[in-house]
TORMARVEX-536268 format. One record per residue (C-alpha): residue number from 1; residue in three letters; x, y, z. Coordinates in steps of 0.2 Angstrom, whole numbers, always signed. Layout:
// TORMARVEX-536268
   num   residu       u       v       w
   NUM      ala       X       Y       Z
...
***
This chain:
// TORMARVEX-536268
   num   residu       u       v       w
     1      unk    +248    +110    -165
     2      unk    +230    +104    -165
     3      unk    +216    +108    -177
     4      unk    +205    +118    -167
     5      unk    +220    +130    -162
     6      unk    +223    +132    -182
     7      unk    +204    +134    -186
     8      unk    +201    +147    -173
     9      unk    +215    +159    -179
    10      unk    +205    +160    -198
    11      unk    +222    +160    -207
    12      unk    +213    +161    -224
    13      unk    +207    +177    -218
    14      unk    +224    +185    -218
    15      unk    +221    +189    -236
    16      unk    +212    +204    -230
    17      unk    +227    +210    -222
    18      unk    +237    +212    -239
    19      unk    +228    +229    -240
    20      unk    +243    +234    -229
    21      unk    +253    +234    -244
    22      unk    +243    +245    -255
    23      unk    +251    +261    -250
    24      unk    +268    +253    -255
    25      unk    +261    +247    -272
    26      unk    +252    +262    -278
    27      unk    +268    +272    -272
    28      unk    +279    +265    -286
    29      unk    +292    +260    -272
    30      unk    +287    +242    -272
    31      unk    +305    +237    -276
    32      unk    +313    +246    -260
    33      unk    +318    +231    -248
    34      unk    +318    +242    -232
    35      unk    +300    +248    -236
    36      unk    +295    +229    -240
    37      unk    +302    +223    -223
    38      unk    +292    +237    -214
    39      unk    +277    +234    -223
    40      unk    +278    +214    -220
    41      unk    +281    +217    -202
    42      unk    +265    +227    -201
    43      unk    +256    +214    -211
    44      unk    +262    +201    -198
    45      unk    +256    +213    -184
    46      unk    +239    +215    -192
    47      unk    +237    +196    -194
    48      unk    +240    +193    -175
    49      unk    +228    +207    -170
    50      unk    +215    +200    -184
    51      unk    +215    +183    -176
    52      unk    +214    +191    -159
    53      unk    +198    +200    -165
    54      unk    +191    +183    -173
    55      unk    +193    +175    -157
    56      unk    +184    +189    -147
    57      unk    +170    +189    -160
    58      unk    +168    +170    -159
    59      unk    +166    +171    -140
    60      unk    +154    +185    -141
    61      unk    +144    +177    -156
    62      unk    +144    +160    -147
    63      unk    +125    +158    -146
    64      unk    +123    +164    -164
    65      unk    +135    +153    -171
    66      unk    +128    +138    -164
    67      unk    +112    +141    -174
    68      unk    +120    +145    -190
    69      unk    +123    +130    -202
    70      unk    +141    +133    -205
    71      unk    +147    +143    -191
    72      unk    +141    +130    -178
    73      unk    +157    +120    -183
    74      unk    +168    +133    -178
    75      unk    +180    +127    -163
    76      unk    +172    +138    -150
    77      unk    +154    +136    -155
    78      unk    +157    +116    -156
    79      unk    +165    +115    -140
    80      unk    +181    +109    -147
    81      unk    +190    +124    -138
    82      unk    +185    +130    -121
    83      unk    +182    +149    -119
    84      unk    +195    +151    -106
    85      unk    +209    +144    -117
    86      unk    +201    +155    -132
    87      unk    +202    +171    -121
    88      unk    +220    +167    -116
    89      unk    +224    +165    -134
    90      unk    +215    +181    -139
    91      unk    +225    +191    -126
    92      unk    +242    +183    -130
    93      unk    +240    +187    -149
    94      unk    +236    +205    -146
    95      unk    +250    +208    -133
    96      unk    +263    +199    -145
    97      unk    +256    +210    -159
    98      unk    +257    +227    -149
    99      unk    +275    +223    -143
   100      unk    +281    +218    -161
   101      unk    +272    +235    -168
   102      unk    +282    +245    -156
   103      unk    +298    +240    -166
   104      unk    +291    +250    -181
   105      unk    +283    +265    -172
   106      unk    +271    +270    -158
   107      unk    +258    +276    -171
   108      unk    +256    +259    -178
   109      unk    +253    +252    -161
   110      unk    +240    +264    -157
   111      unk    +232    +261    -173
   112      unk    +232    +242    -170
   113      unk    +224    +245    -153
   114      unk    +211    +256    -161
   115      unk    +207    +242    -173
   116      unk    +205    +230    -158
   117      unk    +194    +243    -149
   118      unk    +184    +246    -164
   119      unk    +180    +227    -165
   120      unk    +176    +225    -148
   121      unk    +163    +239    -151
   122      unk    +157    +230    -166
   123      unk    +154    +213    -157
   124      unk    +146    +222    -142
   125      unk    +134    +233    -150
   126      unk    +139    +241    -168
   127      unk    +135    +224    -176
   128      unk    +117    +226    -170
   129      unk    +114    +242    -179
   130      unk    +109    +242    -198
   131      unk    +122    +252    -209
   132      unk    +133    +255    -194
   133      unk    +139    +237    -194
   134      unk    +145    +238    -213
   135      unk    +152    +254    -211
   136      unk    +163    +248    -196
   137      unk    +169    +234    -207
   138      unk    +174    +247    -220
   139      unk    +183    +257    -207
   140      unk    +193    +241    -203
   141      unk    +200    +241    -221
   142      unk    +204    +259    -220
   143      unk    +214    +255    -204
   144      unk    +224    +241    -214
   145      unk    +230    +254    -227
   146      unk    +234    +267    -213
   147      unk    +244    +254    -206
   148      unk    +253    +252    -222
   149      unk    +256    +270    -224
   150      unk    +263    +272    -205
   151      unk    +274    +257    -207
   152      unk    +283    +263    -223
   153      unk    +281    +283    -221
   154      unk    +273    +284    -237
   155      unk    +259    +298    -238
   156      unk    +242    +290    -241
   157      unk    +232    +296    -257
   158      unk    +215    +302    -253
   159      unk    +210    +292    -269
   160      unk    +216    +276    -262
   161      unk    +207    +278    -246
   162      unk    +191    +282    -254
   163      unk    +191    +266    -265
   164      unk    +196    +255    -251
   165      unk    +181    +262    -241
   166      unk    +169    +259    -255
   167      unk    +176    +242    -260
   168      unk    +175    +236    -242
   169      unk    +157    +243    -241
   170      unk    +152    +234    -256
   171      unk    +158    +217    -250
   172      unk    +150    +220    -233
   173      unk    +133    +224    -241
   174      unk    +135    +208    -251
   175      unk    +137    +198    -235
   176      unk    +122    +206    -228
   177      unk    +112    +202    -243
   178      unk    +116    +184    -240
   179      unk    +110    +185    -222
   180      unk     +94    +193    -227
   181      unk     +90    +180    -241
   182      unk     +93    +165    -228
   183      unk     +81    +174    -217
   184      unk     +69    +175    -230
   185      unk     +70    +157    -235
   186      unk     +71    +148    -218
   187      unk     +65    +161    -206
   188      unk     +81    +160    -196
   189      unk     +91    +176    -191
   190      unk    +109    +173    -193
   191      unk    +112    +190    -187
   192      unk     +99    +201    -177
   193      unk    +104    +216    -189
   194      unk     +95    +208    -204
   195      unk     +78    +216    -198
   196      unk     +86    +233    -203
   197      unk     +89    +228    -221
   198      unk     +79    +224    -236
   199      unk     +85    +215    -251
   200      unk     +79    +230    -263
   201      unk     +88    +242    -252
   202      unk    +104    +232    -253
   203      unk    +103    +229    -271
   204      unk    +101    +248    -275
   205      unk    +115    +252    -263
   206      unk    +127    +239    -271
   207      unk    +124    +245    -289
   208      unk    +126    +264    -283
   209      unk    +143    +259    -274
   210      unk    +149    +249    -289
   211      unk    +147    +263    -300
   212      unk    +155    +276    -290
   213      unk    +170    +264    -287
   214      unk    +172    +263    -306
   215      unk    +170    +282    -308
   216      unk    +182    +286    -293
   217      unk    +195    +274    -301
   218      unk    +194    +283    -317
   219      unk    +196    +299    -309
   220      unk    +212    +293    -300
   221      unk    +219    +286    -316
   222      unk    +217    +303    -325
   223      unk    +222    +314    -311
   224      unk    +237    +325    -315
   225      unk    +246    +319    -299
   226      unk    +244    +301    -303
   227      unk    +250    +303    -320
   228      unk    +265    +313    -314
   229      unk    +269    +300    -301
   230      unk    +268    +285    -311
   231      unk    +274    +293    -327
   232      unk    +260    +286    -339
   233      unk    +244    +293    -347
   234      unk    +237    +277    -351
   235      unk    +235    +271    -333
   236      unk    +215    +272    -336
   237      unk    +218    +256    -347
   238      unk    +217    +247    -331
   239      unk    +199    +252    -328
   240      unk    +194    +237    -338
   241      unk    +200    +225    -325
   242      unk    +192    +235    -311
   243      unk    +175    +235    -320
   244      unk    +177    +217    -324
   245      unk    +180    +212    -307
   246      unk    +166    +222    -299
   247      unk    +155    +215    -313
   248      unk    +160    +197    -309
   249      unk    +157    +199    -290
   250      unk    +139    +206    -293
   251      unk    +136    +191    -305
   252      unk    +142    +179    -290
   253      unk    +130    +188    -278
   254      unk    +114    +193    -290
   255      unk    +114    +178    -303
   256      unk    +124    +164    -294
   257      unk    +118    +168    -277
   258      unk    +134    +164    -269
   259      unk    +135    +163    -250
   260      unk    +153    +161    -248
   261      unk    +162    +174    -238
   262      unk    +173    +186    -249
   263      unk    +189    +177    -245
   264      unk    +181    +159    -250
   265      unk    +174    +168    -266
   266      unk    +191    +173    -271
   267      unk    +199    +157    -268
   268      unk    +186    +147    -276
   269      unk    +181    +158    -291
   270      unk    +194    +156    -305
   271      unk    +187    +171    -316
   272      unk    +189    +182    -301
   273      unk    +207    +176    -298
   274      unk    +212    +179    -316
   275      unk    +204    +197    -316
   276      unk    +214    +202    -300
   277      unk    +230    +195    -308
   278      unk    +227    +204    -325
   279      unk    +224    +220    -315
   280      unk    +240    +218    -305
   281      unk    +251    +213    -320
   282      unk    +243    +228    -330
   283      unk    +246    +240    -316
   284      unk    +264    +234    -313
   285      unk    +268    +237    -331
   286      unk    +263    +255    -330
   287      unk    +273    +257    -314
   288      unk    +289    +248    -317
   289      unk    +291    +244    -336
***
């Protein structure tokens, strides 16, 4: 299997699809084998559809990517893969995904199809509209946890939906901030939508959203239904990890001026990985031990 084929799939970005497992994780049913298998199948489906979306985006962003200092090395932008082959691969991945998802439920198939349509709209026009572009990215993460809910039959908590939406919005704004800074320094628009953003506005929004995320998480941990389901009054202690993770992310963006995509940031930054691991272990302690 050649390297351009692997690169165009953007396999490292499959980490985003782990959001599919969140409903199962928060439901205290993570040890149920049947539910794990269903969620894993939904994860595979989302990975296939996500790769299909990435290829569609790369074809649509071809001219912009060729001007980008890093994206110009992508297989399609660099001419290592023809548009015809890329389009064929895109359609094949989407088709396999939809057929595979039918083995779980028709609702999951329709959700995955909605995700594809949403991203087609994003590539064609939503990415050119300030705020609408980051809201679309945020909605994509909400669809991931909805896929986890549909595949396992677990009723989705409104707290989880809100936190996922806000966290995705925070990360998306961080990416736009990098684009705006690059435009200011080099007078090159990596994305046309940067004209609709200002550094001061993005900074304020990111701080406000960060505070709201922490407050919503605290409300979730002390909510009577959460305490009853998990069986512990001390779940609020895990707020430390959430606050630490958000603080570290803001430090990387505001102080260290990291320009890495969120996935690369998580893979490269050891403190962020340790904080995430700490939160998972701490949360699992209250749920299962």
